[in-house]
LUMRODO-618523 format. One record per residue: residue number from 1; residue in one letter; x, y, z of N, C-alpha, C, O, CB in turn. Coordinates in steps of 0.1 Angstrom, whole numbers. Each point is the difference from the previous one (the first is absolute). Glycine has a CB too. Layout:
<sites>
<num NUM residuo A npx X npy Y npz Z capx X capy Y capz Z cpx X cpy Y cpz Z opx X opy Y opz Z cbpx X cbpy Y cbpz Z>
...
</sites>
This chain:
<sites>
<num 1 residuo M npx 243 npy -346 npz -530 capx 0 capy -4 capz -11 cpx 17 cpy -11 cpz -10 opx 10 opy 6 opz -4 cbpx -32 cbpy 22 cbpz 9>
<num 2 residuo T npx 21 npy -42 npz -6 capx 16 capy 0 capz 5 cpx -1 cpy -16 cpz -14 opx -9 opy -9 opz -2 cbpx 15 cbpy 20 cbpz 42>
<num 3 residuo A npx 8 npy -9 npz -47 capx 5 capy -3 capz -15 cpx -5 cpy -10 cpz 4 opx 10 opy 3 opz 7 cbpx 10 cbpy 8 cbpz -19>
<num 4 residuo S npx -26 npy -20 npz 16 capx -11 capy -12 capz -2 cpx -13 cpy -2 cpz 2 opx -7 opy -10 opz 2 cbpx 22 cbpy 3 cbpz 1>
<num 5 residuo D npx -18 npy 24 npz -3 capx -10 capy 2 capz 6 cpx -13 cpy 3 cpz -13 opx 0 opy 12 opz -3 cbpx 17 cbpy -4 cbpz 26>
<num 6 residuo P npx -29 npy -18 npz -32 capx 0 capy 5 capz -11 cpx -12 cpy 12 cpz 0 opx -8 opy 4 opz -8 cbpx 20 cbpy -27 cbpz -2>
<num 7 residuo S npx -10 npy 24 npz 20 capx -11 capy 18 capz -4 cpx 5 cpy 11 cpz -4 opx 11 opy -3 opz -5 cbpx -22 cbpy 0 cbpz 23>
<num 8 residuo R npx 10 npy 18 npz -21 capx -2 capy 6 capz -8 cpx -3 cpy 8 cpz 0 opx -11 opy 2 opz -5 cbpx 10 cbpy -12 cbpz 0>
<num 9 residuo A npx 9 npy 22 npz 9 capx -7 capy 17 capz 0 cpx 10 cpy 5 cpz -10 opx 12 opy 0 opz -3 cbpx -22 cbpy 6 cbpz 29>
<num 10 residuo L npx -12 npy 4 npz -28 capx 8 capy 12 capz -7 cpx -1 cpy 15 cpz -5 opx 1 opy 1 opz -12 cbpx 2 cbpy -19 cbpz 8>
<num 11 residuo S npx -4 npy 24 npz 9 capx -2 capy 15 capz -3 cpx 2 cpy 4 cpz -9 opx 10 opy -1 opz -8 cbpx -8 cbpy 4 cbpz 23>
<num 12 residuo W npx -10 npy 3 npz -17 capx 0 capy 13 capz -7 cpx -7 cpy 14 cpz 0 opx -7 opy 0 opz 10 cbpx 11 cbpy -17 cbpz -19>
<num 13 residuo D npx -6 npy 30 npz 2 capx -7 capy 9 capz 5 cpx -15 cpy -5 cpz 4 opx -5 opy -7 opz -8 cbpx 20 cbpy 23 cbpz -5>
<num 14 residuo T npx -23 npy -10 npz 28 capx -11 capy 4 capz 2 cpx -14 cpy 3 cpz -2 opx -4 opy 10 opz 6 cbpx 21 cbpy -11 cbpz -4>
<num 15 residuo P npx -23 npy -4 npz -8 capx -12 capy 10 capz -3 cpx -4 cpy 10 cpz 6 opx -2 opy 10 opz -6 cbpx -4 cbpy -25 cbpz 0>
<num 16 residuo A npx 3 npy 14 npz 20 capx -1 capy 13 capz 10 cpx 10 cpy 10 cpz 1 opx -2 opy 12 opz 2 cbpx -9 cbpy -26 cbpz 9>
<num 17 residuo A npx 19 npy 11 npz -12 capx 11 capy 9 capz 1 cpx -3 cpy 14 cpz -14 opx 6 opy 11 opz 2 cbpx 14 cbpy -38 cbpz 9>
<num 18 residuo V npx -24 npy 27 npz -17 capx -3 capy -1 capz -12 cpx 5 cpy 20 cpz 6 opx -6 opy 5 opz 10 cbpx -17 cbpy -34 cbpz -22>
<num 19 residuo G npx 32 npy 36 npz 5 capx -6 capy 18 capz -3 cpx 13 cpy 0 cpz 19 opx 4 opy 11 opz 3 cbpx -49 cbpy -7 cbpz -20>
<num 20 residuo A npx 48 npy -14 npz 25 capx 4 capy 3 capz 18 cpx 12 cpy 8 cpz -2 opx 6 opy -2 opz -11 cbpx -15 cbpy -23 cbpz 24>
<num 21 residuo Q npx 12 npy 31 npz -7 capx 19 capy 5 capz -1 cpx 7 cpy -6 cpz 14 opx -2 opy 1 opz 13 cbpx -3 cbpy 27 cbpz -27>
<num 22 residuo F npx 16 npy -35 npz 6 capx 6 capy -7 capz 10 cpx 15 cpy 9 cpz -3 opx 1 opy 9 opz -8 cbpx -17 cbpy -36 cbpz 10>
<num 23 residuo A npx 26 npy 21 npz 7 capx 15 capy 10 capz -1 cpx 4 cpy 1 cpz -5 opx 8 opy 9 opz 0 cbpx -4 cbpy -10 cbpz 9>
<num 24 residuo T npx -5 npy -9 npz -22 capx 3 capy -11 capz -6 cpx -5 cpy 1 cpz -20 opx 7 opy 0 opz -10 cbpx -11 cbpy -13 cbpz 40>
<num 25 residuo L npx -11 npy 16 npz -28 capx -7 capy -4 capz -13 cpx -10 cpy 5 cpz 5 opx -6 opy 2 opz 11 cbpx 14 cbpy -22 cbpz -21>
<num 26 residuo R npx -9 npy 22 npz 1 capx -23 capy 3 capz -8 cpx -6 cpy -12 cpz -8 opx 2 opy -3 opz -12 cbpx 2 cbpy 31 cbpz 3>
<num 27 residuo Y npx -9 npy -33 npz 14 capx -6 capy -7 capz -15 cpx -16 cpy 1 cpz -1 opx -7 opy -3 opz 9 cbpx 27 cbpy -15 cbpz -10>
<num 28 residuo G npx -23 npy 24 npz -16 capx -8 capy 7 capz -4 cpx -4 cpy 14 cpz 11 opx 3 opy 1 opz 12 cbpx -9 cbpy -24 cbpz -26>
<num 29 residuo A npx -6 npy 38 npz 3 capx -2 capy 11 capz 6 cpx -3 cpy 0 cpz 15 opx 0 opy -10 opz 6 cbpx -5 cbpy 15 cbpz -29>
<num 30 residuo P npx 3 npy 3 npz 26 capx -12 capy 6 capz 11 cpx -12 cpy -5 cpz -5 opx -4 opy -1 opz -11 cbpx 15 cbpy 23 cbpz 18>
<num 31 residuo G npx -16 npy -26 npz 7 capx -15 capy -5 capz -11 cpx -2 cpy -2 cpz -7 opx -11 opy 3 opz -3 cbpx 5 cbpy 2 cbpz 6>
<num 32 residuo A npx 15 npy -14 npz -12 capx -3 capy -3 capz -16 cpx -9 cpy -13 cpz 3 opx 1 opy -4 opz 12 cbpx 24 cbpy 15 cbpz -26>
<num 33 residuo S npx -31 npy -18 npz 8 capx -6 capy -17 capz -3 cpx 10 cpy -1 cpz -15 opx 4 opy 10 opz -8 cbpx -37 cbpy -11 cbpz 20>
<num 34 residuo Y npx 36 npy -11 npz -13 capx 1 capy -11 capz -12 cpx -3 cpy -11 cpz -4 opx 5 opy -9 opz 7 cbpx 6 cbpy 17 cbpz -6>
<num 35 residuo T npx -19 npy -11 npz -13 capx 0 capy -11 capz -5 cpx 8 cpy -12 cpz -1 opx 12 opy 1 opz 4 cbpx -22 cbpy 14 cbpz -10>
<num 36 residuo H npx 7 npy -24 npz 2 capx 12 capy -14 capz 0 cpx 7 cpy 6 cpz -14 opx -4 opy 8 opz -9 cbpx -13 cbpy -36 cbpz 21>
<num 37 residuo G npx 26 npy 22 npz -10 capx 9 capy 9 capz -11 cpx 1 cpy 11 cpz 0 opx 7 opy 1 opz -10 cbpx -10 cbpy -11 cbpz 0>
<num 38 residuo A npx 2 npy 22 npz 16 capx 0 capy 13 capz -7 cpx 18 cpy 2 cpz 3 opx 6 opy -7 opz 9 cbpx -37 cbpy 19 cbpz -5>
<num 39 residuo P npx 37 npy -4 npz -10 capx 8 capy 3 capz 5 cpx 3 cpy 6 cpz 20 opx -8 opy 8 opz 4 cbpx 8 cbpy -8 cbpz -34>
<num 40 residuo V npx 9 npy -2 npz 36 capx 4 capy 10 capz 14 cpx 9 cpy 5 cpz 0 opx 10 opy -7 opz -2 cbpx -18 cbpy -3 cbpz 15>
<num 41 residuo P npx 12 npy 25 npz -13 capx 8 capy 10 capz 3 cpx 1 cpy -7 cpz 15 opx -7 opy -4 opz 9 cbpx 0 cbpy 28 cbpz -25>
<num 42 residuo T npx 22 npy -23 npz 12 capx 13 capy -8 capz 16 cpx 10 cpy 8 cpz -2 opx 7 opy 2 opz -10 cbpx -8 cbpy -29 cbpz 13>
<num 43 residuo E npx -2 npy 33 npz 12 capx 13 capy 11 capz 2 cpx 5 cpy -1 cpz 9 opx -6 opy 0 opz 10 cbpx 1 cbpy 14 cbpz -19>
<num 44 residuo L npx 22 npy -14 npz 7 capx 6 capy -12 capz 4 cpx 14 cpy 9 cpz 7 opx 10 opy 2 opz -7 cbpx -22 cbpy -22 cbpz -14>
<num 45 residuo R npx 12 npy 27 npz 40 capx 13 capy 4 capz 3 cpx 16 cpy 3 cpz -1 opx 8 opy 1 opz 9 cbpx -23 cbpy -6 cbpz -5>
<num 46 residuo R npx 15 npy 6 npz -13 capx 16 capy 1 capz 6 cpx 9 cpy 1 cpz 13 opx -4 opy 4 opz 11 cbpx -2 cbpy 5 cbpz -28>
<num 47 residuo L npx 19 npy -14 npz 15 capx 6 capy 12 capz 16 cpx 1 cpy 6 cpz 2 opx 2 opy 5 opz 12 cbpx 3 cbpy -8 cbpz -6>
<num 48 residuo D npx -3 npy 7 npz -15 capx 5 capy 15 capz -8 cpx -12 cpy 10 cpz 3 opx 2 opy 12 opz 1 cbpx 12 cbpy -24 cbpz -24>
<num 49 residuo G npx -25 npy 7 npz 25 capx -12 capy 9 capz 1 cpx -10 cpy 1 cpz -11 opx -12 opy 2 opz 0 cbpx 27 cbpy 10 cbpz 13>
<num 50 residuo T npx -5 npy -15 npz -23 capx -7 capy 4 capz -13 cpx -14 cpy -13 cpz -3 opx -2 opy -9 opz 8 cbpx 30 cbpy 22 cbpz -19>
<num 51 residuo T npx -36 npy -13 npz -3 capx -6 capy -11 capz 0 cpx 1 cpy -5 cpz -11 opx 5 opy 8 opz -7 cbpx -16 cbpy -3 cbpz 21>
<num 52 residuo V npx 8 npy -19 npz -23 capx -6 capy -4 capz -9 cpx -14 cpy -6 cpz -2 opx -7 opy -5 opz 9 cbpx 27 cbpy 6 cbpz -9>
<num 53 residuo T npx -24 npy 1 npz -16 capx -11 capy -2 capz 4 cpx 0 cpy -9 cpz -7 opx 7 opy 1 opz -10 cbpx -17 cbpy 18 cbpz 16>
<num 54 residuo T npx 1 npy -37 npz -5 capx 1 capy -9 capz -9 cpx -17 cpy -5 cpz -3 opx -8 opy 5 opz 8 cbpx 35 cbpy -11 cbpz 0>
<num 55 residuo V npx -32 npy -1 npz -17 capx -8 capy -6 capz -3 cpx -5 cpy -14 cpz 7 opx 9 opy -8 opz 3 cbpx -1 cbpy 22 cbpz -21>
<num 56 residuo C npx -22 npy -18 npz 22 capx 4 capy -12 capz -2 cpx -24 cpy -1 cpz 3 opx -8 opy 9 opz 4 cbpx 50 cbpy -17 cbpz 7>
<num 57 residuo H npx -43 npy -6 npz -13 capx -10 capy -2 capz -6 cpx -6 cpy 2 cpz 14 opx 6 opy 2 opz 10 cbpx 0 cbpy -17 cbpz -32>
<num 58 residuo Y npx -24 npy 13 npz 22 capx -5 capy -3 capz 14 cpx -4 cpy -13 cpz -6 opx -1 opy -6 opz -10 cbpx -8 cbpy 29 cbpz 24>
<num 59 residuo R npx 7 npy -25 npz 3 capx -11 capy -16 capz 1 cpx -1 cpy -4 cpz 5 opx 10 opy -4 opz 7 cbpx -10 cbpy -3 cbpz -17>
<num 60 residuo P npx -16 npy 3 npz 14 capx -9 capy -2 capz 9 cpx 6 cpy -5 cpz 10 opx 12 opy 2 opz -3 cbpx -27 cbpy -3 cbpz -10>
<num 61 residuo L npx 15 npy -7 npz 30 capx 1 capy -10 capz 2 cpx -8 cpy -12 cpz -6 opx 4 opy -11 opz 0 cbpx 3 cbpy 24 cbpz 16>
<num 62 residuo S npx -11 npy -11 npz -18 capx -6 capy -14 capz -10 cpx 4 cpy -5 cpz -11 opx -3 opy -12 opz -2 cbpx -11 cbpy 17 cbpz 9>
<num 63 residuo A npx 22 npy 3 npz -17 capx 11 capy -3 capz -6 cpx 14 cpy -7 cpz 6 opx 5 opy -10 opz -5 cbpx -16 cbpy 28 cbpz -6>
<num 64 residuo Y npx 14 npy -15 npz 17 capx 11 capy -11 capz 8 cpx -4 cpy -4 cpz 5 opx 9 opy -5 opz 6 cbpx 4 cbpy 11 cbpz -3>
<num 65 residuo T npx -24 npy -12 npz 2 capx -5 capy -16 capz 5 cpx -8 cpy -10 cpz -8 opx -3 opy -12 opz 2 cbpx 2 cbpy 24 cbpz 17>
<num 66 residuo A npx -2 npy -1 npz -33 capx -8 capy -10 capz -7 cpx 15 cpy -11 cpz -10 opx 1 opy -11 opz -4 cbpx -31 cbpy 32 cbpz 1>
<num 67 residuo L npx 40 npy -9 npz 3 capx 11 capy -7 capz -5 cpx 9 cpy -12 cpz 6 opx 6 opy -9 opz -6 cbpx -7 cbpy 32 cbpz -2>
<num 68 residuo L npx -1 npy -20 npz 26 capx 3 capy -15 capz 4 cpx -4 cpy -5 cpz 1 opx 5 opy -11 opz 3 cbpx 2 cbpy 11 cbpz 2>
<num 69 residuo T npx -21 npy 1 npz -6 capx -10 capy -16 capz 0 cpx 1 cpy 1 cpz -16 opx 7 opy -10 opz -2 cbpx -29 cbpy 8 cbpz 27>
<num 70 residuo G npx 20 npy 8 npz -37 capx 4 capy -2 capz -8 cpx 9 cpy -15 cpz -4 opx -6 opy -9 opz -5 cbpx 0 cbpy 33 cbpz 9>
<num 71 residuo S npx 17 npy -25 npz -1 capx 16 capy 7 capz -2 cpx -2 cpy -18 cpz 18 opx 9 opy 0 opz 9 cbpx -1 cbpy 48 cbpz -21>
<num 72 residuo G npx -20 npy -57 npz 13 capx 6 capy -11 capz 3 cpx 0 cpy 2 cpz 18 opx -4 opy -9 opz 7 cbpx 19 cbpy 6 cbpz -33>
<num 73 residuo F npx -11 npy 16 npz 30 capx -2 capy -1 capz 15 cpx -11 cpy 5 cpz 3 opx -7 opy 7 opz -7 cbpx 28 cbpy -8 cbpz 13>
<num 74 residuo P npx -22 npy -2 npz 11 capx -15 capy 1 capz 9 cpx 5 cpy 12 cpz 1 opx 11 opy 4 opz 0 cbpx -20 cbpy -26 cbpz 14>
<num 75 residuo A npx -9 npy 31 npz -11 capx 0 capy 10 capz 7 cpx 9 cpy 4 cpz 12 opx 4 opy -5 opz 11 cbpx -24 cbpy 0 cbpz -20>
<num 76 residuo P npx 23 npy 16 npz 0 capx 14 capy 10 capz 11 cpx -4 cpy 6 cpz 13 opx -10 opy 8 opz -2 cbpx 21 cbpy 2 cbpz -17>
<num 77 residuo A npx -7 npy -11 npz 33 capx -2 capy 9 capz 3 cpx 3 cpy 11 cpz 0 opx 10 opy 1 opz -8 cbpx -13 cbpy -14 cbpz 13>
<num 78 residuo V npx -2 npy 32 npz 3 capx 8 capy 5 capz -8 cpx 1 cpy 5 cpz 18 opx -6 opy -4 opz 10 cbpx 3 cbpy 7 cbpz -44>
<num 79 residuo D npx 13 npy 7 npz 32 capx 7 capy 7 capz 6 cpx 4 cpy 13 cpz -4 opx 10 opy 5 opz -6 cbpx -6 cbpy -25 cbpz 12>
<num 80 residuo A npx -19 npy 26 npz 2 capx 6 capy 23 capz -9 cpx -1 cpy 5 cpz 16 opx -9 opy 3 opz 9 cbpx -10 cbpy 7 cbpz -42>
<num 81 residuo P npx 30 npy -12 npz 31 capx 10 capy 11 capz 12 cpx -6 cpy 12 cpz 4 opx -3 opy 5 opz -11 cbpx 26 cbpy -12 cbpz 2>
<num 82 residuo T npx -26 npy 15 npz 18 capx 2 capy 16 capz 6 cpx 14 cpy 5 cpz -2 opx 11 opy -6 opz 0 cbpx -27 cbpy 3 cbpz 17>
<num 83 residuo V npx 12 npy 16 npz -18 capx 16 capy 6 capz 7 cpx -7 cpy 7 cpz 11 opx -10 opy 6 opz 1 cbpx 28 cbpy -1 cbpz -22>
<num 84 residuo P npx -6 npy -10 npz 30 capx -3 capy 5 capz 13 cpx 1 cpy 9 cpz 1 opx 10 opy 6 opz -5 cbpx -7 cbpy -17 cbpz 12>
<num 85 residuo E npx -19 npy 24 npz 5 capx 2 capy 7 capz 3 cpx -11 cpy 9 cpz -10 opx 2 opy 13 opz -2 cbpx 22 cbpy -21 cbpz 15>
<num 86 residuo S npx -35 npy -1 npz -21 capx -3 capy 8 capz -13 cpx -9 cpy -6 cpz -6 opx 0 opy -12 opz 4 cbpx 21 cbpy 20 cbpz -9>
<num 87 residuo Q npx -31 npy -4 npz -3 capx -8 capy -8 capz -2 cpx 0 cpy -4 cpz -12 opx -11 opy -5 opz -2 cbpx 1 cbpy 12 cbpz 17>
<num 88 residuo H npx 20 npy -8 npz -31 capx 3 capy -3 capz -5 cpx 7 cpy -17 cpz 0 opx 6 opy -6 opz 9 cbpx -10 cbpy 34 cbpz -11>
<num 89 residuo P npx -1 npy -31 npz -12 capx 8 capy -17 capz 2 cpx 12 cpy 3 cpz -6 opx 1 opy 11 opz -5 cbpx -21 cbpy -29 cbpz 2>
<num 90 residuo A npx 33 npy 9 npz 2 capx 5 capy -2 capz -2 cpx 4 cpy -1 cpz -13 opx -8 opy -7 opz -7 cbpx 4 cbpy 5 cbpz 25>
<num 91 residuo P npx 12 npy 5 npz -23 capx 1 capy 0 capz -15 cpx 4 cpy -10 cpz -9 opx 3 opy -1 opz -12 cbpx 0 cbpy 18 cbpz 17>
<num 92 residuo Y npx -6 npy -27 npz 10 capx 4 capy -14 capz -14 cpx -4 cpy -13 cpz 9 opx 5 opy -2 opz 11 cbpx 21 cbpy 13 cbpz -26>
<num 93 residuo L npx -38 npy -20 npz 9 capx -2 capy -8 capz 8 cpx 3 cpy -13 cpz -3 opx 3 opy -4 opz -12 cbpx -16 cbpy 19 cbpz 19>
<num 94 residuo V npx 12 npy -24 npz 3 capx 5 capy -15 capz 0 cpx -2 cpy -10 cpz -11 opx 8 opy 3 opz -9 cbpx -11 cbpy 0 cbpz 31>
<num 95 residuo L npx -4 npy -12 npz -25 capx -1 capy -10 capz -5 cpx 4 cpy -12 cpz 0 opx 5 opy -6 opz -10 cbpx -8 cbpy 21 cbpz 4>
<num 96 residuo T npx 2 npy -21 npz 20 capx 7 capy -8 capz 1 cpx -11 cpy -18 cpz -2 opx -11 opy 1 opz 5 cbpx 31 cbpy 21 cbpz 11>
<num 97 residuo T npx -18 npy -33 npz -22 capx -4 capy -11 capz -9 cpx 7 cpy -17 cpz 5 opx 5 opy -4 opz 11 cbpx -6 cbpy 26 cbpz -31>
<num 98 residuo A npx -1 npy -27 npz 10 capx 4 capy -19 capz 3 cpx 3 cpy 0 cpz -13 opx -3 opy 10 opz -7 cbpx -14 cbpy -24 cbpz 26>
<num 99 residuo R npx 22 npy 2 npz -26 capx -4 capy -12 capz -10 cpx -8 cpy -7 cpz 7 opx 0 opy -2 opz 13 cbpx 20 cbpy -1 cbpz -24>
<num 100 residuo R npx -33 npy -5 npz -1 capx -6 capy -4 capz -1 cpx 7 cpy -19 cpz 6 opx -8 opy -9 opz 0 cbpx -3 cbpy 34 cbpz -18>
</sites>
């Protein structure tokens, strides 16, 4: 993507990664499921090994798609990469679209 390219890439926490432990992040409790808008504990690991917990709000992928299309963007392409040598999805997904 270049400065003159009208496409935009957006990154959000991927709903499929809820509860998966990553080196510096865990979004949601292992084994938990969340409904649209529910608070989700997010644990971040600091460089010194301590952790800080914040709260995010769960949004299914369909909510992100609806937000973009409702704002006049075409349906986005979804890139939900996986962590190498793991069955877990990466903690973030990328939605790419272009202005009509």
